[in-house]
PALUMSE-615443 format. One record per atom (N, C-alpha, C): residue in three letters; x negated, y negated, z. Coordinates in steps of 0.1 Angstrom, whole numbers, plus 2048, in hexadecimal, padded with zeros to 3 digits. Each point is the difference from the previous one (the first is absolute). Example, Ala and Ser with C-alpha at 12.3 -4.5 7.8 and 13.67 -1.06 7.14 Angstrom:
BEGIN
ala77C83984E ala8097F4800 ala7F77F4800 ser8047F57F9 ser7F77F5800 ser8087F5808 
This chain:
BEGIN
met76A654637 met7F2802806 met7F97FB7F7 pro7F47F880A pro7F97F87FF pro7F18087F5 tyr7F97F87F7 tyr7FC8097F7 tyr7F27FF808 asp7F880B800 asp7F5804809 asp7FA8097FA gly7F37F97F8 gly7FA8047F6 gly7F580E801 his7FC7FF80D his7FA80B806 his80880F7FB ser80E7FC807 ser80980F7FB ser8068007F5 met8017F77F4 met7FD8007F2 met7F68097FC lys7F77FD804 lys7ED8077FB lys80380F801 ser806803811 ser7FF80B802 ser8098097F6 ile80E7F87FD ile80C80A7FB ile7F88027F2 leu7FA7F47FB leu7FE8017F1 leu7F080D7FF ala7FA7FF80A ala7F880B800 ala80380D803 leu80B804808 leu80480C802 leu80A8047F3 ala8057F47F9 ala8078077F5 ala7F78017F6 leu7F37FE7FB leu7F97FE7FA leu7F6814800 ala7FE7FC80F ala7FC80F805 ala80780F7FC thr80F7FB7FD thr80E8097FD thr7FA8027F5 val7FE7F77F4 val8028037F5 val7F78067FC ile7F27FE804 ile7F4806800 ile80180F802 ser80680180D ser80080E803 ser80A80B7F9 val80B7F87FB val80B8097F5 val7FA8007F8 ser7F97F87F5 ser7F98007F4 ser7F680B801 ser7F780180B ser7F880E802 ser80680B802 ser80C802808 ser80880D802 ser8048037F1 leu8067F67F7 leu8058047F4 leu7F68087F7 gly7F67F5804 gly7F680C7F4 gly7F880A805 ala80080280E ala7FA80B805 ala80480B7FE asp8098047F7 asp80680E800 asp7FA8057F1 his7FB7F87F8 his7F78087F4 his7F57F87FF leu7F68047F5 leu7F67F77FD leu8017FA7F2 ser7FA7F37FB ser8037FD7F7 ser7F17FF7FB phe7FB7FC7F3 phe7F38017FA phe7FF7F27F9 glu7FD7F97FD glu8037F77F8 glu7F48017F3 pro8038007F5 pro7F68007F2 pro7F47F9803 lys7F28057FE lys7F27FD800 lys8017FC7F3 gly8047FE7F4 gly7FE8017F4 gly7FB8097F9 gly8048007F7 gly7F880C7F4 gly8108057F7 pro7FE80B7F7 pro80C8037F7 pro80B806806 gly80480380F gly80E801801 gly8057F57FB gly7FB7F3803 gly80A7F67FD gly80A7FF80C gly7FE80180B gly80B7FC80A gly80B80D800 lys8048077F5 lys80680A805 lys80680880A his8097FF808 his80680380B his7FE812802 val7F6808807 val80280F800 val803803810 val80E805802 val80480280F val80080F802 phe7F580380B phe7FB80F803 phe80D80080E leu8028107FF leu808806808 leu7FB807808 thr7FE80180D thr7FB80780B thr80780A803 gly80180A809 gly808805804 gly803811803 asp7F7806801 asp80280F803 asp7F880580C glu80080B808 glu7FD80480B glu7F48087FF glu7F97FF7F5 glu7F58097FD glu7F57FD7FC tyr8007FA7F7 tyr7F57FA7F2 tyr7F97F7806 arg8007F2809 arg7FE7F6802 arg8017F77F5 ser80D8017FF ser8037F37F3 ser8037F1805 glu7FE80480E glu7FD7F1804 glu7EE7FD804 glu7FC8047FC glu7EE7FC7FC glu7FB8027F7 gly80580C7F5 gly7FB8007F5 gly8087F27F3 leu80B7FD804 leu8057F47F5 leu7FC7F2807 pro8007FD80D pro7F87F07FF pro7F38027FA met7F8809802 met7F27FF7F6 met8037FE7F4 leu8088087FB leu8037FD7F1 leu8067F57FB ala8077F8809 ala8077F37FD ala7F57F37FF lys7F780780C lys7F07F37FF lys7FC8017F4 ile7FE8107FA ile7F87FE7F1 ile8057F77F9 leu8128097FE leu8017F67F3 leu8047EF803 ser8007FC80F ser8047F47FF ser7F37F87FF gln7F7807805 gln7F07F4801 gln7FA8067F5 arg7FE80C7FB arg7F48037F7 arg80B7FB7EF his80B8017FD his8097FF7F5 his80A7F6802 gly8057FB808 gly8097F37FC gly80B804801 phe804809807 phe810803804 phe8057FD80D lys80F7FA7FE lys8007FE80E lys80A80B805 cys7FE80380E cys80280A802 cys804803810 ser80E806802 ser8087FF80C ser7FF810804 val7FB803810 val80480F805 val80780180B leu80E8067FF leu805803809 leu80280D805 phe80380280E phe801809806 phe806807808 ser80480B808 ser808802807 ser7FC7FE810 leu8087FC80B leu7FF7F9809 leu805801809 ala7FB80280C ala807803811 ala8097F1804 gln80380480B gln80E7F3802 gln7F37F5806 asp7F1805802 asp7FA7F7808 asp7F97F87F3 gly8018047F5 gly7F77F67F2 gly7F58077FD thr7FE811804 thr7F38017FD thr80180D7FA ile7F88097F4 ile8038057F7 ile80080A809 asn8108087FC asn804810800 asn8028067F5 pro7F98087FA pro8088037F6 pro80980C7FE asn7FD80480B asn80E80C808 asn80D7F97FD asn8017F4802 asn80C7F9800 asn8078007EF gly8068097FD gly8028067F3 gly80C7F37F8 ala8087FB80B ala8087F8800 ala7FB7EF7F8 ser7F47FE808 ser7FC7F37FD ser7FA7FF7F1 leu8027F57FC leu7F67F67F9 leu8007F2802 ser7F87FB806 ser7FD7F37FD ser8007F17F7 his8057F8802 his8037F77F2 his8018047F6 pro80C8077FC pro8038097F2 pro8067F57F6 ala7FD7F0803 ala8097F87F3 ala7F07FE7FE ala7F58047FF ala7F68007FC ala8028067F4 leu8088097FE leu7FF8077F1 leu80C7FB7F8 asp8057F4800 asp8087F77F7 asp7F67FA7FD ser7F57FC800 ser7F67FB7F6 ser7F48067FE ala80480F801 ala7F88077FA ala7FB8047F5 asp7F48017FA asp8018037F3 asp7F980C7FA ala7FD80580E ala7F88107FE ala80480580E ile80380F804 ile80080780A ile7F7809806 val7F6800806 val7F780B802 val807806810 met80080F7FF met808807811 met7FA80C800 leu80180080E leu7F880E803 leu80B80280E ile8118047FE ile8077FE80E ile8028117FC arg807805811 arg80280C7FE arg812803807 phe8078087F6 phe80C80180A phe8097F4808 arg7FF7F27F9 arg8077F5805 arg80C7FE803 his8087FF807 his80E7FA800 his8057F2804 trp7FF7F87F9 trp8007F07FE trp8107FF802 asp8047F7804 asp80E7FC801 asp8027FB7F4 asp80C7FF7F9 asp8057FD7F7 asp7FC7EF7FA ala7FB7F880B ala7FF7F27FF ala7F08027FA thr7F9807801 thr7EF7FD801 thr80180C7F1 met80880A7FF met7FF8047F3 met7FF7FB7F8 lys80E7F7800 lys8017F97F6 lys7F77F67F8 his7F97F9807 his7F37FA7FC his7F680D7F5 phe80180A805 phe7F580A7F8 phe8088027F4 his80E802803 his80A8057F3 his7FD7F37F6 asp8067F7805 asp7FE7F47F6 asp7F77FF7F9 ala7F5806804 ala7ED7FF7FB ala8028077F4 ile802808804 ile80480F7F5 ile8057F97F8 leu8107FA800 leu8077FA7F5 leu7F87FE7F7 arg7F87F4808 arg7FC7F67F7 arg7F48047F6 gly7FE80F801 gly7F58047FB gly7EF801803 val8007FD80B val7F2800809 val7FB80A800 pro7F37FB7F9 pro7FA813806 pro7FA804808 val7FE80E803 val7FE80780A val7F5806802 ile7F6800807 ile7F4808801 ile802806811 gly8008107FD gly80880C809 gly7F5807806 leu7FD7FE80E leu7F3807802 leu80080C808 arg801807805 arg7FE80D804 arg80E804805 thr8057FE80B thr80E801806 thr80B7FA7FD ala7FB7F47F4 ala8107F77FA ala80880A7F7 thr7FA8107FD thr8078087F8 thr80E803808 his7FF7FE811 his80A803805 his8037F680B ala8047F17FA ala7FE7F6809 ala80D7FF80B phe80B8037FA phe80C803804 phe80780980B asn8037FF805 asn80F80C80A asn8087F8808 met80C7F97F4 met8067F7807 met80F806802 pro8057F580D pro80B80B808 pro80C8027F2 lys80680A808 lys80A8027EE lys80A7F2805 asp8017FC805 asp80A7F47FD asp7FC7F17F8 ser7F18027FC ser7F87F87FA ser8037FD7F2 thr8077F07FC thr8007FF7F2 thr7F68097F6 tyr7F0800807 tyr7F58047F4 tyr7FC810807 gly80F804805 gly7FF8107FD gly7F88087F8 ala7FF7F87F6 ala7FF80A7EF ala7ED8017FF trp7FC7F780B trp7F0801800 trp7FA80680A thr80A807809 thr7F980B808 thr7F780B7FC trp7F6802803 trp7F680A7F9 trp80580B7FC asn809809808 asn80580E7FA asn80E8007FD asn8077F67FC asn80E7FF7F9 asn7FE8087F2 ala8078027F7 ala8058077F7 ala7F37FC7F5 glu8037F57FE glu7F57FC7F7 glu7EF7FC801 gly7FE80380F gly7F57FE808 gly7F87F3801 gly80F7F5805 gly7FC7F6800 gly7F67F37FC leu7FE7F8805 leu7FC7FB7FC leu7EE8007F6 gly7FE80B80D gly7F28057FB gly8018047F1 arg80980E7FC arg7FE8077F4 arg80D7F57F6 ile8047F6802 ile8097FC7F5 ile7F57F37FA phe7F87FB80A phe7F87F17FB phe7F1807802 leu7FE80380C leu7F180A7FE leu7FC8087F8 gly8078087FB gly80080C7FA gly7FC80F80E glu8017FF807 glu7FE80A80A glu8077FE811 thr80680A806 thr8047FC80C thr7F580C806 trp8037FF80F trp7F980A80A trp7FF8107F9 val7FB8037FE val8038127FD val7F6805806 ser7F08057FF ser7FA80180E ser7F1801800 his7FC80180D his7EE8007FF his7F980D7F4 trp7FF7FD7F8 trp7FA8067FA trp7EE805802 gly7FB7F8802 gly7F5807806 gly801800810 lys7F8805805 lys802801811 lys7FC7F4809 his80A7FC806 his8017F3804 his7F47FD80E arg7F97F47FE arg7F380280A arg7F780A7FF val8018057F6 val7F580D7FB val7F87FE7F4 glu80A7FC7F7 glu7FC8017F2 glu7FF7EE7FA ala7F97FD7FF ala7FE7F17F9 ala8028027F0 thr7FF7F27FC thr8057FF7EF thr7F37F97F8 arg8008087F5 arg7F77FA7F7 arg8077FB7F3 gly8007F7801 gly8087F67F0 gly7FA8067F5 val8068047F4 val7FA8047F3 val80A7F97F6 val7F67F87F7 val8087FA7F5 val80680C7F8 glu80C7FC7FC glu8088037F8 glu7FF7FF7F3 pro7F38097F1 pro7FE7FA7F8 pro8087F97FA ser80F8027FA ser8047F87F8 ser8017F2809 ala7FC7FC80C ala8037F6805 ala7EF7F5801 lys7F78097FA lys7F37FA803 lys7FF7EF7F9 asp8067FD7F9 asp7FE7F07FD asp8117FC805 asn802805809 asn8097F5806 asn7FB7F4806 ala8087F4800 ala7F97F3804 ala804804813 ile805806805 ile80180180A ile7F580880A leu7F98067F9 leu7F1809802 leu7F47F97FB arg8007F47FC arg7F57FD7FE arg7F87F680D gly7F580A7FE gly7F580080C gly80280780F val80C8097FF val803808806 val7F880D802 thr7F880280A thr7F880C802 thr804806808 asp7F980F803 asp7FC80980D asp80E7FC80F val80E8047F5 val8067FC80B val7FE80B806 phe8027FC811 phe802811809 phe80A7F680D gly80580A805 gly8097FF80E gly7FE806805 thr804803810 thr800806809 thr811807802 thr8097FC7FC thr80C803803 thr7FE8097F1 asp80D80E803 asp8028067F6 asp8097FF7F7 val7FB80B7F5 val80B8007F3 val80F801806 tyr80C7F77F8 tyr8108067FD tyr7FE8057F6 glu810807806 glu8018097F3 glu8097F87FB ala8027F77F0 ala8027F87FA ala80680A7EF ala80A7F77FC ala7FE8047F0 ala80B7F57FB pro7FA7F37FD pro8097F57F8 pro8068067F4 pro80A7F77FD pro8088017F9 pro7F88007EE ala8058037F7 ala7FB8007EF ala7FB7F2800 asp8057F5804 asp7FE7F37FB asp7F57FC809 ser7F780580B ser7F67FA802 ser7F38047F8 ser7FB7F7803 ser7EB8017FB ser7FC80180C ile7F8811801 ile7F680580D ile7F47F77FB leu7FC7FC80C leu7F07F77FD leu7F480C808 leu80380080B leu7FB80D805 leu80380B808 arg7FC80A804 arg80380E807 arg7FB805809 gly80280180A gly7FA80480D gly7FA8147FF thr7F47FE803 thr7F8809804 thr801803810 ser80580C801 ser80080280F ser7F2803804 leu7FE7FE80F leu7ED804801 leu80480980E lys7F5809803 lys7FE809807 lys7FC7FB80E gly8007F4801 gly8007F680C gly8057F47FE met7FA7F8808 met8017F4803 met7F47F77FE asn7FA8027F6 asn7F27FA7FB asn7FF7FC7ED ala7FF7F7800 ala7FC7FE7EF ala7FB80A7F9 thr7F4805807 thr7F780B7FB thr80880E804 asp809802803 asp80580D801 asp8058087F4 glu7FC80A7FC glu8068097F5 glu8127FC801 pro8048027EF pro80D805807 pro80780B7FF ala80C801805 ala80480D80B ala8068047EF asp801811809 asp8018027F3 asp80C812802 tyr80A7FA805 tyr80980C804 tyr80F7FD7FB ser8098077FD ser80D7FE7F9 ser8087FC80A lys80D7FD801 lys80D7FB809 lys80C7FF7F3 lys80A7FD809 lys80F8017F9 lys8007EF7FD asn8077FC7F7 asn8057F57FE asn8117FC801 lys8047F87FE lys80C7FC804 lys80C8087F9 ala7FC8057F3 ala80780A7F9 ala7FD80E803 gly7F880480A gly7FD80C808 gly7F68097F6 val7F97FA7F6 val7F88057F8 val7F17FD804 glu7F980E801 glu7F17FA807 glu7FA7FF7F7 gln7F97F9805 gln7F57F97F4 gln7F37FC805 pro7F37FE7FE pro7F17FD803 pro8057F2805 ile7F97FD80E ile8017F2801 ile7FB7F67F9 asn7F87FF7F8 asn7F97F87F9 asn7FF8017EF ser80A80B7FD ser7FF8067F8 ser8108017F5 pro8087F37FB pro7FA7F0801 pro8007FB80E ala7F97F9803 ala8017F6809 ala80C7FA801 met8057FA80D met8097F6801 met8017F17FA pro8057FC7FC pro8007F17FA pro8007F680E ile7F47F9801 ile7FD7F9811 ile8067F07FA ala7FF7FA7F3 ala8027F27F9 ala8078007F2 trp80A7F9801 trp8087FC7F5 trp8087F57FC thr8038007F4 thr8097F2800 thr80F8067F5 arg8067F6807 arg8108007F6 arg8067EF7FF glu8058057F6 glu8097F57FF glu80E7FE7FF val8077FB808 val80F805804 val80C7F8800 lys8088057F9 lys80B7F6802 lys80C80280C asn8037F1800 asn80480280E asn80D7FB7FD asp80A80180C asp8148007FF asp7FE7F17F7 ala7FA7F7802 ala8037F37FB ala7FB7FC7EF gly7FB80F7FC gly7F67FD7F5 gly7F27F67FD lys7FF80080B lys7F17FA7FF lys7F780D7FF thr7F47FF7FF thr7F680F801 thr7FC7FA80D asn7F7806807 asn7F5804806 asn7F4808802 lys7F47F97FD lys7F88087FD lys7FC804810 ile7F780D7FB ile80380A80E ile7F2802800 phe7F580380B phe7F4807802 phe80180680A cys7FC810801 cys802805810 cys7F480A804 thr7FD7FD806 thr7F580D805 thr80380580E thr7FC80F802 thr80380380B thr7F3801806 met7F87F9801 met7F57FC808 met8057F4805 gly7F57FA80A gly8037F1806 gly7FF800812 ala7FE808806 ala7FA80080C ala7F87F9802 ala8027F780D ala7F67F3802 ala7F18097FD thr7FF80D806 thr7F28067FE thr7FB8027EE asp80B8027FB asp7FD8027F1 asp7FC7F17FA leu8047F7802 leu7FD7F57FE leu7F37F8804 thr7FB80A808 thr7ED800802 thr7FB7FE7F3 asn8058097F5 asn7FC8037F2 asn8007F97F7 glu7F57F97F9 glu7FD7F57FB glu80D8047F2 gly80080C7FD gly8068027F0 gly80D7FD805 leu80680780B leu8107FF801 leu8067F1803 arg7F57F8807 arg8057F6806 arg7FF7F57ED arg7F68037F9 arg8027FA7EE arg80B8097FE leu804808800 leu80E8067F8 leu80A7FB804 val8037FC80D val8077F8807 val8037F17F8 val7F57F8801 val8017F17FF val8018037F3 asn7FB8077F4 asn8028027F0 asn80C8027FD ser80F805809 ser8088017FB ser8087F5806 val8017F8809 val8037F3803 val8017F47F2 phe7F28027FA phe8007FB7F4 phe8048067F8 trp80280B7FC trp8088057F3 trp80F7FF805 ser805802809 ser80D802804 ser8067F17FC leu7F87F3802 leu8027F57FE leu7FF7F97F0 gly7FA8087F8 gly7FD7FE7F6 gly7F27F67FE leu7F4802808 leu7F97F9801 leu7F580B7FA glu7F27F87FC glu7F68057F8 glu7FC80A80F val7FC80A7FE val7F880780A val7F37FD7FF pro7F97FC80E pro7F17FF7FD pro7FB80D7FC glu7F17FA7F9 glu7F180E7FD glu80280A80C lys7FB7F580C lys7FD80B809 lys8047F480D ala80D800809 ala8087F7809 ala7F6802808 asp7FC7F0806 asp7FA803812 asp80C80580C val7FC809802 val80580880D val7F97FC80C thr7F57FB804 thr7FE80180B thr8077FA80B tyr7FC80680B tyr80A7F980E tyr8007F1802 val80A7FA802 val7FB7F3806 val7FF7FF80E asp80880B806 asp7FA7FE80F asp7FD813801 pro7F780480C pro7FD80C803 pro80A806802 phe7FB80D7F9 phe80F809800 phe7FB80D806 asn80780480D asn7FF80D802 asn80A804806 pro80A80A7F7 pro809802802 pro80180F80C leu808801807 leu80780C807 leu80180E7F5 met7FD80C805 met80080B7F6 met811802803 tyr8098067F1 tyr80C7FE801 tyr80680880D gly80E801806 gly80680B808 gly80C7F9805 thr80480B809 thr8107F9806 thr7FC802812 lys7F7809805 lys7FC7FE80C lys7F97F7806 asp8087FC80C asp7F37F6805 asp7F880980B gly7F67F4800 gly7F480480A gly7F380C7F5 thr7FA7FF803 thr7F58097FC thr7FC809802 asp7FC80E7F8 asp7FA80E802 asp7F2801800 glu7F480080C glu7F27FF7FD glu80280C7F7 ser80780A7FF ser7F880C7FB ser8048007EF asp8087F97FB asp8057FB7F5 asp7F67F57F9 pro7F78007F5 pro7F67FA7FD pro8047F97F9 his80F8007FA his8077F47F6 his80B7F980A arg80080080E arg8077F780B arg8108007FB phe807808801 phe80E7FC7FA phe8067F9808 arg8027F87FD arg80A7F580E arg8087F77F7 gly8067F9807 gly80C7F8800 gly7FC7EF7FE phe8057F57FC phe7FC7F3800 phe7FC7F8807 lys7F97F5800 lys7FF7F8807 lys8067F980A lys8027FF80F lys80C7FB806 lys7FD7F3805 gly80A7F3800 gly7FF7F3806 gly7F87F87F3 val8028027F3 val7F77FD7F4 val80C7F37F7 lys8007F4804 lys80B7F97FC lys7FA7FF7EE pro80B7F67F5 pro7FC8017F3 pro7F37F37FF asp8017F9808 asp7F77F47FE asp7F3803806 asp80380D806 asp7EB807806 asp7FD8077F1 leu8068007F9 leu7FB8037F1 leu8017F67F5 ala7FA7F4805 ala8027F37F9 ala7EE8017F6 ile7FE7FA7F6 ile7F37FE7FA ile7F97FB80E gly7F4809800 gly7F27FD80D gly80480980B lys80C804803 lys802808807 lys7FE812801 
């Protein structure tokens, strides 16, 4: 066949376009934020989103931007996706780009009842066995609901040992201790923890989620307890009724108040130690609270053995106006808190810096 320069240029152009298209599609299923200089030193923090209720797909990208642009960490954010590549937190079988976990220095997770396949779970499992620290928010205590034939069934939230939540984080799902969507939470520093580095610069912790029932094991260090309030505003008075706990014992709801943030150090099956920070707060709406954002940012520094700043910069990188948490689609005009589902049609790239 005679040489046809025009045809060859067309072929090369098509090939280049294909490469660009493939590269874009391969990178479009997750977010990757390069560090902008700072004490994080480029350490890789991997954020796992995927819950049907508390809008981790909104809150965790915001935190990743802060850690990368304000503090110098490399941050990857992984999502539950629909087949069309849009974010769908209801798809409990999905985690985009799990290979990011292979180079994770720390994991920040807010996932709920996930049932990933064994190939995906292996990336997570191997990171745990390497001793990677874990920062668990809200429903991370009941992160997995694995199929019965899964290799990783031991990490299911309601198995005999309480799954990943109880084994590593220190608690699994127990109950809504406060009244869900009726009673907000005010964080109160545990007196014995007042000098803990993770609490540096942390004041006025408040969230619109309710307090979870939680009883971390004795090897945990409690940082904050959660006062259940009579309403959904930071100025509301503490609730003043009694209820039965998991053991069936009647107790005042705020005496003692439930732990809402604690740390642990857990030796895993490979003999490595995982540093753990867990808080039962962490919905996207909770993270509009400066004190809670600083608590989570500080926990990343602590987990990686880095000096915790005296007052970490937790100002937003991009505007942040999260949806109210909830599992129902649509809005109820009579509900002042707008109990609703996730934003439809959003792709990971739509949450990049500057968007």
